[in-house]
Every structure is written in structure tokens, then in C-alpha cells.
C-alpha positions in Angstrom: 17.3 -56.8 74.2 17.1 -55.6 70.6 13.5 -54.7 71.1 14.2 -52.8 74.3 17.0 -50.9 72.6 14.7 -49.9 69.7 11.9 -48.9 72.0 14.3 -46.9 74.1 15.6 -45.1 70.9 12.0 -44.4 69.8 11.2 -42.9 73.2 14.3 -40.8 73.1 13.5 -39.6 69.6 9.9 -38.6 70.5 11.1 -37.0 73.7 13.7 -34.9 71.8 11.0 -33.8 69.4 8.7 -32.7 72.2 11.5 -30.8 74.0 12.3 -29.0 70.8 8.8 -27.6 70.5 9.4 -24.4 72.4 12.6 -23.8 70.4 10.8 -22.5 67.3 13.0 -20.4 65.1 12.4 -18.4 62.0 8.8 -17.2 62.2 7.3 -17.1 58.8 4.6 -15.1 57.1 1.2 -16.7 57.6 0.3 -19.3 55.0 -3.1 -19.0 53.4 -5.1 -22.0 52.5 -3.5 -23.2 49.3 -5.5 -25.0 46.7 -4.4 -28.5 45.8 -3.1 -27.2 42.4 -0.9 -24.6 44.3 0.3 -27.3 46.7 1.5 -29.4 43.8 3.9 -26.7 42.7 7.5 -27.7 43.4 9.1 -26.1 46.4 12.4 -24.4 46.2 15.4 -26.7 46.6 15.9 -27.7 50.3 12.4 -26.6 51.3 9.4 -28.8 52.0 6.3 -28.5 49.9 3.1 -27.1 51.4 0.8 -30.0 52.4 -2.9 -29.7 52.2 -5.4 -32.1 53.8 -9.2 -32.5 53.4 -9.9 -33.8 56.9 -12.8 -31.3 57.1 -14.0 -31.9 53.5 -12.1 -28.8 52.2 -8.5 -28.3 51.3 -6.5 -26.7 54.2 -2.9 -26.4 55.2 -2.3 -29.5 57.3 -0.8 -27.3 60.0 -4.1 -25.5 60.6 -6.3 -28.6 60.9 -7.0 -29.8 64.5 -6.8 -33.5 63.5 -3.9 -35.9 63.8 -3.1 -36.5 60.1 -0.4 -38.0 57.9 0.0 -37.8 54.2 1.4 -40.8 52.3 2.9 -39.2 49.2 4.1 -40.1 45.8 7.7 -41.1 46.8 6.5 -43.7 49.2 3.8 -45.0 46.9 6.3 -45.4 44.0 8.6 -47.5 46.2 5.8 -49.7 47.6 4.1 -50.3 44.3 7.4 -51.4 42.7 7.1 -54.6 44.8 3.6 -55.6 43.5 2.2 -55.7 47.1 -1.4 -55.3 48.1 -3.0 -52.9 50.5 -1.0 -54.4 53.4 1.9 -52.4 52.0 0.5 -49.4 53.9 1.1 -51.1 57.3 3.2 -48.8 59.5 3.6 -46.1 56.8 1.9 -43.6 59.1 2.0 -43.5 62.9 -0.5 -45.9 64.5 -1.6 -47.4 61.1 -1.6 -51.1 60.8 -3.0 -53.3 58.0 -3.2 -57.1 58.0 -5.2 -59.9 56.4 -6.0 -63.6 56.7 -7.9 -63.4 53.4 -5.1 -62.6 50.9 -5.2 -59.6 48.6 -9.0 -59.4 48.7 -9.8 -58.4 52.3 -7.4 -56.0 54.1 -8.2 -55.1 57.7 -7.2 -51.6 58.9 -6.3 -50.5 62.4 -5.6 -47.0 63.9 -4.3 -46.4 67.4 -4.6 -50.2 68.0 -8.3 -50.1 67.3 -9.6 -52.3 64.5 -11.5 -55.6 63.9 -10.0 -59.1 63.3 -13.4 -60.5 62.0 -12.9 -62.4 58.7 -16.6 -62.6 57.8 -17.4 -60.8 54.5 -20.1 -58.7 56.2 -17.7 -57.6 59.0 -17.7 -53.9 59.7 -14.5 -52.1 60.6 -13.9 -49.0 62.8 -11.5 -47.6 60.3 -13.4 -46.3 57.2 -11.8 -46.2 53.8 -12.9 -43.4 51.5 -11.9 -43.6 47.8 -12.5 -40.5 45.7 -15.1 -39.2 48.3 -17.1 -42.5 48.2 -17.1 -44.8 51.3 -16.0 -48.4 50.6 -18.1 -50.2 53.3 -17.7 -53.8 52.3 -14.3 -55.1 53.5 -13.6 -56.6 50.1 -14.0 -53.2 48.5 -11.2 -51.9 50.7 -8.5 -53.7 48.7 -8.9 -51.7 45.5 -5.3 -50.9 44.5 -3.5 -47.6 45.1 -2.4 -46.2 41.8 -2.3 -42.8 40.1 -3.1 -41.1 43.3 -2.6 -37.5 44.4 -2.3 -38.6 48.0 -3.4 -40.9 50.8 -4.6 -39.2 53.9 -4.5 -41.0 57.2 -6.9 -39.2 59.7 -6.6 -40.6 63.2 -9.3 -40.5 65.8 -13.1 -40.4 65.4 -14.3 -38.7 62.2 -18.0 -39.2 62.8 -19.3 -35.7 62.2 -18.2 -35.3 58.6 -17.5 -38.9 57.5 -20.2 -40.7 59.4 -20.7 -44.1 61.1 -18.0 -46.8 61.2 -15.2 -44.2 61.6 -14.6 -44.3 65.4 -10.9 -45.2 64.9 -10.4 -42.9 61.9 -10.4 -42.6 58.1 -7.9 -43.6 55.4 -8.7 -41.4 52.4 -7.6 -42.0 48.8 -7.7 -39.2 46.2 -7.0 -39.9 42.6 -5.2 -37.5 40.3 -7.9 -35.5 38.5 -8.2 -34.8 34.8 -6.8 -31.4 33.7 -6.3 -29.3 30.6 -2.6 -30.2 30.5 -1.9 -33.0 28.1 0.5 -35.7 29.3 0.8 -38.9 31.4 3.2 -41.5 32.5 4.1 -45.1 32.1 6.0 -47.3 34.6 7.3 -50.8 34.0 9.0 -53.1 36.5 10.2 -56.6 36.8 11.4 -58.5 39.8 12.0 -61.8 41.6 9.4 -64.6 41.1 8.6 -63.0 37.8 6.9 -60.2 39.6 5.9 -57.5 37.1 3.9 -54.3 37.2 2.6 -51.9 34.6 1.2 -48.6 35.7 0.2 -45.6 33.6 -2.1 -42.7 33.1 -3.0 -40.5 30.1 -4.4 -37.1 30.6 -6.5 -35.9 27.6 -7.8 -32.3 27.1 -10.9 -32.8 25.0 -11.3 -29.2 23.9 -13.5 -26.6 25.3 -14.5 -27.3 28.9 -13.8 -31.1 28.8 -10.9 -33.2 30.0 -10.4 -36.9 30.6 -7.9 -39.1 32.4 -7.5 -42.9 32.1 -5.3 -44.7 34.6 -4.4 -48.4 34.5 -2.5 -50.9 36.7 -1.5 -54.5 36.0 0.4 -56.6 38.6 1.5 -60.2 38.2 3.6 -62.7 40.2 4.3 -66.3 39.2 3.5 -69.1 41.7 6.6 -69.7 43.7 5.5 -71.8 46.7 5.5 -75.5 46.3 3.4 -78.3 47.8 5.5 -81.1 49.1 2.4 -83.3 49.6 1.4 -83.0 45.9 5.0 -83.0 44.6 4.8 -79.5 43.0 7.4 -76.8 43.1 5.3 -73.8 42.0 1.7 -74.0 43.0 0.8 -71.0 45.2 1.8 -67.4 45.9 1.0 -66.0 42.4 -1.6 -63.6 41.3 -2.9 -61.4 38.4 -4.4 -58.1 39.6 -5.5 -55.4 37.2 -7.5 -52.2 37.7 -8.6 -49.3 35.5 -10.0 -45.9 36.3 -11.6 -43.5 33.7 -12.5 -40.0 34.7 -14.3 -37.3 32.7 -14.2 -33.7 33.9 -16.6 -30.9 32.7 -15.6 -27.5 34.0 -17.1 -24.5 32.2 -16.9 -21.0 33.4 -19.6 -19.9 35.8 -18.9 -22.0 38.8 -20.3 -25.5 37.8 -18.1 -28.6 37.7 -18.9 -32.3 37.0 -16.5 -35.2 37.5 -17.5 -38.7 36.5 -15.5 -41.8 37.5 -15.8 -45.4 36.3 -13.5 -48.0 37.7 -12.9 -51.8 37.6 -10.7 -54.4 39.3 -10.2 -58.0 38.4 -8.0 -60.2 40.5 -7.3 -63.9 40.8 -4.5 -65.8 42.5 -3.7 -67.6 45.8 -5.6 -67.2 49.0 -3.8 -67.0 52.3 -1.8 -70.2 52.9 -2.4 -71.8 56.3 0.4 -74.1 57.5 -0.2 -76.7 60.2 2.0 -76.9 63.3 4.6 -74.4 62.2 4.9 -72.8 65.7 7.2 -74.2 68.3 5.2 -75.3 71.4 5.5 -72.7 74.2 7.1 -70.1 72.1 6.3 -67.6 69.3 9.0 -69.0 67.1 8.7 -70.9 63.8 9.7 -74.6 63.9 13.4 -75.3 63.0 13.9 -75.7 59.3 10.8 -73.8 58.3 10.7 -73.2 54.6 8.6 -70.3 53.3 8.7 -71.7 49.8 6.8 -74.9 50.6 3.6 -76.2 52.2 2.1 -79.7 52.7 -1.6 -79.6 52.1 -4.3 -81.6 50.3 -7.1 -79.1 50.0 -8.0 -76.4 47.5 -6.7 -72.9 47.4 -7.6 -69.9 45.2 -9.2 -66.5 45.2 -10.9 -64.3 42.6 -12.6 -61.0 42.7 -14.4 -58.6 40.4 -15.3 -55.1 41.4 -17.1 -52.5 39.2 -18.1 -49.0 40.3 -18.6 -45.4 39.4 -19.3 -42.0 40.9 -20.5 -38.6 39.9 -19.3 -35.6 41.7 -21.1 -32.3 41.0 -20.3 -28.8 42.3 -22.2 -25.6 41.9 -20.7 -22.3 43.1 -23.7 -20.1 44.1 -23.9 -16.8 45.8 -21.5 -17.2 48.7 -22.0 -21.0 49.0 -21.0 -24.1 47.1 -23.4 -27.1 46.7 -21.6 -30.5 46.4 -23.3 -33.7 45.3 -21.5 -37.1 45.4 -23.2 -40.1 44.0 -21.5 -43.5 44.3 -22.2 -47.0 43.2 -20.1 -50.1 43.8 -20.6 -53.8 43.2 -18.2 -56.6 44.0 -18.1 -60.4 43.7 -15.5 -62.5 45.5 -14.7 -66.1 46.2 -11.9 -67.4 48.3 -11.1 -71.0 49.2 -8.4 -72.4 51.5 -7.3 -75.5 53.4 -7.9 -74.3 56.9 -6.4 -77.3 58.8 -3.1 -76.5 57.0 -2.0 -80.0 56.4 -3.0 -83.3 54.8 -5.1 -86.3 56.0 -6.2 -86.6 59.6 -5.5 -88.8 62.6 -8.5 -90.9 61.5 -7.4 -91.0 57.8 -3.6 -91.6 57.7 -1.2 -90.7 56.5 -1.5 -87.2 57.9 0.6 -84.2 58.8 2.6 -82.1 59.3 2.2 -82.9 63.0 -1.2 -83.5 64.5 -4.2 -83.0 62.2 -7.2 -83.8 64.5 -9.8 -83.3 61.7 -10.1 -82.0 58.2 -11.3 -78.4 57.5 -11.6 -77.0 54.0 -13.8 -74.0 53.4 -14.6 -71.0 51.2 -16.4 -67.8 51.4 -18.1 -65.8 48.7 -20.0 -62.6 48.1 -22.3 -62.1 45.2 -25.3 -60.0 44.3 -23.6 -57.1 46.0 -24.5 -53.5 45.4 -23.8 -50.3 47.3 -25.4 -47.0 46.6 -24.5 -43.7 48.3 -25.7 -40.2 47.9 -24.4 -37.1 49.7 -25.5 -33.5 49.3 -23.4 -30.9 51.1 -23.7 -27.1 51.2 -20.5 -25.2 52.0 -20.3 -21.5 52.9 -17.1 -20.4 51.2 -16.9 -16.7 51.8 -13.7 -15.5 53.3 -15.2 -14.4 56.6 -14.6 -15.3 60.2 -17.5 -17.8 60.3 -17.5 -20.7 57.8 -20.0 -23.6 57.9 -21.2 -26.6 56.0 -24.2 -28.9 56.3 -25.5 -31.9 54.4 -27.5 -35.0 54.0 -26.2 -38.6 53.4 -27.9 -41.8 52.3 -26.5 -45.3 52.1 -28.0 -48.5 50.8 -26.2 -51.9 50.5 -27.5 -55.4 49.8 -25.6 -58.7 49.1 -25.5 -62.4 49.5 -22.9 -64.2 51.5 -22.1 -67.9 51.0 -20.0 -70.0 53.4 -18.9 -73.3 51.8 -17.5 -76.5 53.2 -15.7 -79.3 51.3 -14.8 -82.9 51.9 -11.1 -82.9 51.3 -10.8 -86.6 51.8 -13.6 -87.1 49.3 -12.0 -85.4 46.4 -13.0 -81.9 47.5 -16.8 -82.4 47.1 -19.0 -79.6 48.3 -20.7 -80.6 51.5 -22.3 -77.4 52.7 -23.4 -74.0 51.4 -24.8 -71.8 54.1 -26.3 -68.8 52.3 -27.2 -65.5 54.0 -28.6 -62.2 52.7 -27.9 -58.9 54.3 -29.3 -55.4 53.6 -28.2 -52.3 55.3 -29.5 -48.8 54.9 -28.6 -45.6 56.7 -29.2 -41.9 56.4 -27.7 -38.9 58.2 -27.9 -35.2 58.7 -24.8 -33.3 59.5 -23.2 -29.9 59.9 -20.1 -28.1 61.1 -18.9 -24.6 61.8 -15.5 -23.0 61.8 -15.0 -19.6 63.5 -12.0 -17.3 63.8 -12.5 -15.8 67.3 -9.3 -13.8 66.9 -6.5 -13.8 64.3 -4.8 -16.4 66.6 -7.8 -18.5 67.9 -10.0 -20.7 65.7 -12.8 -22.8 67.1 -14.6 -25.7 65.3 -17.6 -27.9 66.0 -19.6 -30.5 64.2 -22.6 -32.7 64.8 -24.2 -35.6 62.9 -27.4 -37.6 63.4 -27.4 -41.1 61.9 -30.1 -43.8 61.6 -28.7 -47.2 60.7 -30.8 -50.3 59.9 -29.5 -53.8 59.2 -31.2 -57.1 58.5 -29.7 -60.5 57.9 -31.4 -63.8 57.0 -29.8 -67.2 56.7 -31.5 -69.7 54.4 -32.2 -73.0 56.2 -31.9 -75.4 53.2 -28.7 -75.0 51.3 -27.0 -78.4 51.3 -26.7 -80.1 47.9 -28.4 -83.2 49.4 -31.2 -81.1 50.9 -31.7 -80.2 54.5 -29.3 -78.1 56.6 -26.5 -78.5 59.0 -27.4 -75.5 61.1 -30.1 -75.5 63.8 -33.1 -73.4 62.7 -34.2 -73.3 66.4 -31.3 -71.0 67.2 -32.6 -68.3 64.9 -31.8 -67.7 61.3 -32.8 -64.0 61.0 -32.0 -60.8 62.9 -32.4 -57.1 62.5 -31.1 -54.0 64.2 -32.0 -50.3 64.1 -29.8 -47.8 65.7 -30.0 -44.0 66.0 -26.9 -42.0 67.1 -25.8 -38.5 67.5 -22.0 -37.8 67.1 -20.3 -34.5 67.7 -16.8 -33.0 67.9 -15.3 -29.8 69.2 -11.8 -28.5 68.6 -9.7 -25.4 68.8 -6.5 -24.1 67.2 -4.2 -21.5 68.8 -1.4 -19.9 66.7 1.7 -19.7 68.8 3.5 -18.0 65.9 2.9 -17.7 62.2 4.6 -21.1 61.8 3.4 -23.0 64.9 0.0 -24.1 66.1 -1.4 -25.8 69.2 -4.7 -27.7 69.0 -7.1 -29.6 71.2 -10.0 -31.9 70.1 -12.8 -33.8 71.7 -14.7 -36.2 69.4 -17.2 -39.0 69.5 -18.0 -41.7 67.0 -19.8 -45.0 66.6 -19.8 -48.3 64.7 -23.1 -49.7 63.8 -24.5 -53.0 65.1 -23.2 -56.1 63.5 -25.0 -59.4 62.7 -23.0 -62.6 62.1 -24.6 -65.3 60.1 -25.4 -68.7 61.6 -22.8 -71.3 60.7 -22.0 -75.0 61.1 -20.3 -74.5 64.5 -22.2 -71.5 65.9 -25.6 -69.8 65.9 -26.3 -66.4 64.6 -25.0 -63.6 66.9 -25.5 -59.9 67.2 -23.2 -57.2 68.6 -24.6 -53.9 69.8 -23.2 -50.7 68.4 -20.0 -49.4 69.9 -19.3 -45.8 70.8 -16.2 -43.9 71.5 -15.2 -40.7 73.2 -11.7 -39.4 72.3 -9.5 -36.6 73.7 -6.5 -35.3 71.8 -4.0 -32.4 72.1 -1.3 -31.7 69.5 1.3 -29.4 68.1 2.2 -28.6 64.5 5.0 -26.4 63.2 7.2 -25.6 60.2 10.8 -25.1 61.2 14.0 -23.5 59.8 12.3 -21.6 57.0 10.3 -24.7 56.0 13.3 -27.0 55.9 11.5 -29.1 58.5 8.0 -29.9 59.5 6.9 -31.5 62.8 3.6 -32.6 64.3 3.1 -34.3 67.7 0.0 -35.3 69.6 -1.1 -37.3 72.6 -4.5 -38.9 72.9 -6.8 -40.9 75.1 -10.0 -42.7 74.2 -12.7 -45.0 75.7 -14.9 -47.3 73.7 -18.1 -48.5 75.2 -19.6 -51.8 74.1 -16.6 -52.7 72.0 -17.5 -55.3 69.4 -15.2 -58.3 69.5 -15.1 -61.5 67.5 -14.2 -64.6 69.5 -12.6 -66.8 66.8 -11.6 -70.4 67.1 -11.0 -72.2 70.3 -11.7 -75.9 70.6 -15.3 -75.4 69.4 -14.1 -73.9 66.1 -16.7 -71.1 66.5 -16.8 -67.4 65.6 -19.1 -65.5 67.9 -19.7 -61.7 68.2 -19.3 -60.3 71.7 -19.5 -56.8 73.3 -16.9 -55.9 75.9 -18.1 -53.5 78.5 -15.3 -51.1 77.7 -11.8 -50.7 76.2 -9.4 -47.9 76.5 -6.5 -46.6 74.5 -3.9 -43.9 75.1 -0.7 -42.9 73.3 1.4 -40.4 71.4 2.2 -39.9 67.7 5.0 -38.0 65.9 5.6 -37.0 62.3 8.8 -35.3 61.2 10.1 -34.4 57.8 13.4 -32.5 57.6 16.1 -31.6 55.1 19.3 -32.5 56.8 21.1 -30.9 53.8 19.9 -29.5 50.5 20.0 -32.9 49.0 19.3 -35.1 52.0 15.6 -35.6 53.1 14.7 -37.5 56.2 11.2 -38.6 57.3 10.3 -40.2 60.6 7.0 -41.3 62.1 6.5 -43.0 65.4 3.7 -43.9 67.7 3.0 -45.4 71.1 -0.4 -47.1 71.5 -1.5 -48.7 74.8 -4.8 -50.5 74.6 -6.7 -52.5 77.2 -9.9 -54.5 77.3 -11.9 -53.6 80.4 -14.5 -56.3 81.3 -14.0 -58.4 84.4 -16.3 -61.2 83.5 -15.7 -61.5 79.7 -14.5 -64.9 78.6 -13.7 -66.5 75.2 -12.9 -70.1 74.1 -9.5 -71.5 74.8 -7.2 -72.8 72.1 -6.8 -76.5 71.4 -3.0 -76.8 71.7 -1.4 -73.5 72.8 -0.1 -72.3 76.1 -2.7 -69.9 77.6 -1.2 -67.1 79.7 -4.5 -65.7 81.1 -6.6 -67.1 83.9 -9.2 -69.7 82.9 -12.6 -70.8 84.3 -14.7 -73.8 83.5 -18.3 -73.2 82.5 -20.7 -75.9 81.3 -17.8 -78.3 81.0 -15.8 -76.0 78.7 -12.6 -74.2 79.6 -12.9 -70.5 79.0 -10.3 -67.7 79.2 -10.7 -64.4 81.0 -9.5 -61.6 78.8 -9.9 -58.5 81.1 -6.8 -56.3 80.9 -5.5 -57.7 77.6 -4.5 -55.5 74.8 -6.6 -55.4 71.6 -5.5 -58.0 69.0 -3.1 -56.8 66.2 -2.3 -53.7 68.3 1.4 -53.1 68.6 2.5 -50.9 71.5 5.3 -49.3 69.4 5.5 -48.6 65.7 7.9 -46.5 63.7 8.7 -45.7 60.1 11.6 -43.9 58.5 12.9 -43.0 55.1 16.0 -41.3 53.8 16.6 -39.9 50.3 19.9 -38.6 49.0 20.1 -36.9 45.6 23.3 -36.2 43.7 22.7 -33.7 40.8 24.6 -34.1 37.5 24.5 -32.2 34.2 21.2 -33.5 32.8 19.6 -35.1 35.9 20.3 -36.6 39.2 21.3 -39.9 40.9 19.5 -40.8 44.1 19.4 -43.4 46.8 16.2 -44.0 48.8 15.7 -46.4 51.7 12.6 -47.0 53.9 12.0 -49.0 57.0 9.0 -50.0 59.1 9.0 -51.4 62.7 6.3 -52.6 64.9 6.5 -54.3 68.3 4.9 -57.6 69.3 1.2 -58.2 68.8 -1.4 -60.7 70.0 -3.3 -62.5 67.3 -6.2 -63.5 69.6 -8.3 -61.9 72.3 -6.5 -64.1 75.0 -2.8 -64.1 75.5 -0.8 -67.2 74.7 2.9 -68.1 74.2 2.3 -69.3 70.6 -0.3 -67.0 69.0 1.9 -63.9 69.2 3.7 -62.0 66.5 7.3 -61.1 67.3 8.5 -57.6 66.7 8.9 -57.0 63.0 11.3 -54.8 61.1 11.3 -54.7 57.3 13.0 -52.4 54.8 13.4 -51.4 51.2 16.1 -49.9 49.1 15.9 -48.0 45.8 18.8 -46.7 43.6 18.0 -44.6 40.6 18.7 -42.0 38.0 16.4 -39.3 36.7 17.1 -37.1 33.7 15.4 -34.8 31.2 13.7 -32.7 33.9 12.6 -35.9 35.7 10.7 -37.1 32.7 12.7 -40.3 32.6 13.8 -42.6 35.5 15.5 -45.9 35.9 15.9 -47.7 39.2 17.0 -50.8 40.9 14.9 -51.8 44.0 14.6 -54.3 46.7 11.7 -55.0 49.1 12.0 -56.9 52.4 15.7 -56.8 51.7 16.6 -58.5 55.0 14.4 -61.5 54.0 12.4 -61.4 57.2 10.2 -64.5 57.5 7.8 -64.3 60.4 4.5 -65.5 61.8 1.8 -62.9 61.1 -1.4 -64.8 62.1 -2.7 -68.0 63.5 -5.6 -70.4 63.6 -6.2 -71.7 67.1 -9.0 -74.3 67.1 -7.2 -77.3 65.7 -3.4 -77.3 66.4 -0.6 -74.8 66.1 -1.5 -73.6 62.5 -0.3 -70.2 61.4 0.5 -68.1 58.4 3.5 -66.1 57.5 4.4 -63.0 55.5 4.6 -64.8 52.2 2.6 -62.1 50.5 5.7 -59.9 51.0 8.7 -62.0 50.2 12.2 -60.6 49.5 12.4 -59.4 45.9 14.8 -57.5 43.8 14.0 -55.8 40.5 14.3 -53.0 38.1 11.9 -50.2 37.0 11.6 -47.7 34.2 9.3 -44.7 34.2 8.6 -42.2 31.4 6.5 -39.0 31.9 5.2 -37.3 28.7 
């Protein structure tokens, strides 16, 4: 009933927003396209700041861009980073955005509009692309680079294939760091919280004289181990981490229209991997077993994760006669290793004692990436004259190579290494793209883009990697595969200005995700998934209201994905196989609203409805070993398989919402404030089939922050809490062995204090 009430309230809220669209009051003078520097200037009290977005690779007022976009700003990031969370902290912070992981801090998986990828392999591709400082982060273990000293995070929903390329059919999450400037200054933020969670974040901006400036940004996060192991008699063995990152930028900006920005960055992380817990789900339900203790596990295997990431970029810009030439060169390398006790318990039925519950057999494994390098180069020519027709065109090149290791261990034999299945992947791609933007009339703007991409991928698995020699995979099933794909993507959109403060837009866009090759493994042969393609339709409305005291955007969309890539994980065979579904479909609506309810009271709300469905009448996947399957089953070759036609996509909530409220109380030399933020998502399936057990209940989490700022906001002290209701919930499962799952122990309830100083 609570879920129904919340969904009813969400529907009413979105309906009220839509019915309010015709009632647009207070037409304003037309806003130009502000620069980012102009957009950063404080707005008058009680008014919203102008928001720019670079969805089309240039800064534009978000109201004028025909893309469903949300900006995650400084206020939200400050609150989230105070808790020392990883990239999963962004889950639900924008309509239709979900982030989850079964790999700990090192491997976040992003979803937009219910469309993502649950594949845990380190060469998995995702349909949501992450762009950090104009450089694509293709490897999933690059996507976890921390969010600090950022100007903004842009969430761009829907296919972005024309300007951002392949592997963006669901959308793009774009991170933009604060750039160096000629203004000296910086900041330092210190926080401490429960479980000895601590964070140090800071930046120093350094004018170097003449045309040079530099900026150095640092982040350090720590949490003590706080989860014990009852089997090994320890009280604090897991849950801790040390995660540090640094970014150094050097800007050269002489007069004459040339600009160069160099970026070097590094991340080093070590700590616990995800903790799998055997038989924590009540049979026939999605509830945790009675007496479940988030602070304790009972396992006999190893656990740990470490990651090192180094990278750099060089962004050059030449302003020529009426055009600007952009060059973006990027290089990334990452090495990661993660080990876990996959069976989630100790012993086995054939090696007592064992538990908790039934442990049919022992599984302890690890994954690693090394020898990784990614090189990217983009050249883009932009026509920047203030005329009715504007265009841009460019070339893009991508080259990535790395080694993937899949390890197995003998838990009962002291954790000895028993298998190292080693694969090598190389992926290169190039593209030619262009787009045009034309003001047909002062009120009508049309845009179109097109991109041609060639994507080549090869993967080879070595046949002899066991310490004792030989191999435990069957070479006859094929240990090498290659793909070559050529695709053309396009999009068309139009904007109609209802008033100087309100726009309608419509957009049709296509996109694709390149073919994927999954390495051969102990329990399954090598598999290949064909590329998937999407066609998306979207209409929306954006407006400023009440003399910029409120801002609203609303859209509805529908998309169809052909040859959707799926990963059938688990089942009684303990396999992971790539599949292509004939089609999948999604439809929904999204709402963003920011409003000053009073001069000192700011409310933000985002909501989305996402309905997804797999459409393939004959597609089957393996059944779980111990769960209650809710889909029809068939028997093929002596195995029971599950028909998944009509199921929603995994990790795709139908409803999601986020809201925040900030109240400020001015005093003589500063202000007191109270800030609270909440995120809700409805139930999700963890697997491709539907079952009673491997389902995530609706989830509501919230935070609270009470603080005081003084000396023109240069100083701030705050008390904060994250996950203040102490919600403990199943967030994923492993279905091949028993009723093993994992919970939200990466986001426990914490309380702490923070101090910030700007100088």
C-alpha cells in the first residue's frame, strides 16, 4: 500500500506539472546563450541561476536544447561526497538515472530510461557512455573515477550517437571539471563520520603569470573495516577502503584565439570487494531472513579489491576566421584486481561444516585487468558566427587494448590458485560526424546530425593458463573471435518558442552499441552478441516561470531496441552467456522542477516513469537453482529453461523520484541552513527472468545536512547524515547456487561533521 500511495502521489505530481504548462506567466526577455563563466555568476536572491548544457558540444541555455537533460550541481555533490560514497551515489539523482554494482567501488553500471547492462565482465560494454572532461571512459572500470572539484554533471537522456558516438544509445553522463583561471584561490573540505569515514577534498587555483594558469585538485576518502566475519571470529574485516585521486590542469590562453588545456589525473583505490552472503533471502519472498545482520558475514574465502588508473588529455582550440577548430587527445590506462567468495558461505555439503544454509559447492574467484591502454583523438570544426545557420563536423579515432584474467581458487585448499583464464582484447574504431543548427524563424529552430562509425573488435583466450599446465576450457568451442561493424546514426529535432520563456521540442534519434565478445570460461564457451540499434522518439516542454523563480521541464518518450544485447548470468549451469533479444521497447515520462517557494526556501523535484519490455517469444535463459520462478518454463536437452518474453529489463524501476529542500536563515555575518534530499525507486528485477526471490523491493533513502556559512560563504561547518533511516535492503543476487545476495552495505547509515574553507 505504501508503494501504491507513493506512485499515486508521483503520478499526481507529474500530472499537475503537465496541466500547469499552458499557464505560463511572466514572459521574459529572450535569454542569449550565456558562457559558462556568465552562468556561474550568482543569481539575485530568490531567482534561479541560468543553466547551460553542452549536449551539442557547445554551451547553450538548457531551455533551448532539444534533449532531455538534468544538471547535477554543486549542492547535491557536496551532500553526496560528505558520505564517502562511490559512483553509486548518483543513482536516482536525475530522472531515469540508475547506478548499481556487483563489483564494489571499481565497476559502476549506469542505466538510463531502464536501459543498461548487468554484465559483470571487465570487457563489458554499456549503452550509457561516461564522458569525463571530453574524453570517453570506455572500460567499465574507468567509469568509477571519483566526482570531485566539478563544475557540473550533465545527464543526457536518449541516444547521443551523432555527436558522442557509439555505445551511447541510452544516453550520456558527462563530467566537467572546474577549469584553471586567472583568479587565485581554492578550497579545502574536511569531514569525519561513522565507521571512521573521512574525506579530504580540495583544489588550488594558481595564476602563473602572463597567459598561464594551473589548477590542482585532490580527493582522499577512507573508511575503516566495519563488517565482521563470524566464521573467522573477526569483528572488523570488511567494508573499508582507501580511495584517492588527483587532477592537475595547466591552461595556456594567450590573446589571438588559441587555447590549450592539459590534464593529468590519477586514482589509487584499495578495499573490500562486494560481499556476497549465502541464503539471506527468505524462500518465496523478496525479504531478508529474520535476524539479518548487515554488520556480519560468514565466509571462508578471500575478499579484496585494488585499482590504479592513470590518464591525461590535451584539449586545443584555435579560433580562426568564423570557425573554431577543436582537438581533444586522451589517454587512459587502468589496472584492477577484485576477489570475492562467490558462494557466500563456508565449507560445502561435501566438506562439513558448512553454511549458512545450503552450500552445494565452493566458488571463489577473481577478475583482473592489466596491460590496458586507451587512446582517443577527436578533431572538430565548429562554425561559430552568429548567423541563422550554424554547423560542426569532425573526425574521431579510438584504440583500446588490454588483458583480462579470470582466476579461480581452492577455498578448501587454503585459497590456492587453480585456474587463470587469460584473454586479450583489442578494439579500434573511427568515425566521421557532422551536425547543423538552423533558425528558420525567430521562433523555430531545426537541428540534424549524422555520424558514420566503423568499429572493429578482436578477442583471443589463451588455451594454457593453469599453474599445472593444460586448460580447463575446451579449445574446440573456439578461443578467438572478431567482429567488424559499420553503422550510420542520425538525429533530427526542432524547437518552437511558445514565449520568450517557454519552448516545445521534438526529437527523433538513433544510436547503436558495438558488438560484444565474451571470453571463454570454465563453465561456458566464448559467445558473441551482435550490435544493437535503437530508434527513439521524444517530445518535451521547458520553461522558466514566475520571473525565473521556477524552472520546469517535462518530456515523454518511446524507443525500440533491435537485437538487444543481454547477458544470461547464473542458472544451475553457473554460466554467463551473451544473447541477442529480437527487440525490446521502452516508454515513459520525465519531469524536472526547481522552484523558490519563498526567497529562502528552494525545492527541487525530479520524477520518471519508465516502462520496459523484452520482446522475443522464443528467447530462453537458464533457471535458478533454488528460487521460485514466476515465468513459464520449457525443457530443452534435459535442462529447464525460462521464457522471458514480456519481462522488464533488469535493474529497471518503473518509478523513480528525487527531491531536495533547502531553507536558509540569514544572520548578521552569514546564514544558517537546513538541507534534506531523498531518492525513491520502485521494485526491480535482478535477473532476466522473474522470480519471487531475486527482486529488489522499493527503496527510499534520504540525507540531512544542517550547517552555517559565514564570511561571504568562505567558511562553512555542517552536521550531516546519509541513509538516515538506516534502510538495509537486498540490491542484487547470485542465482546459480542457492539464495545468495548482497545488500547496500556500501551505503550504511552514517552521521558526521564537515568543515570547508574557501580562499
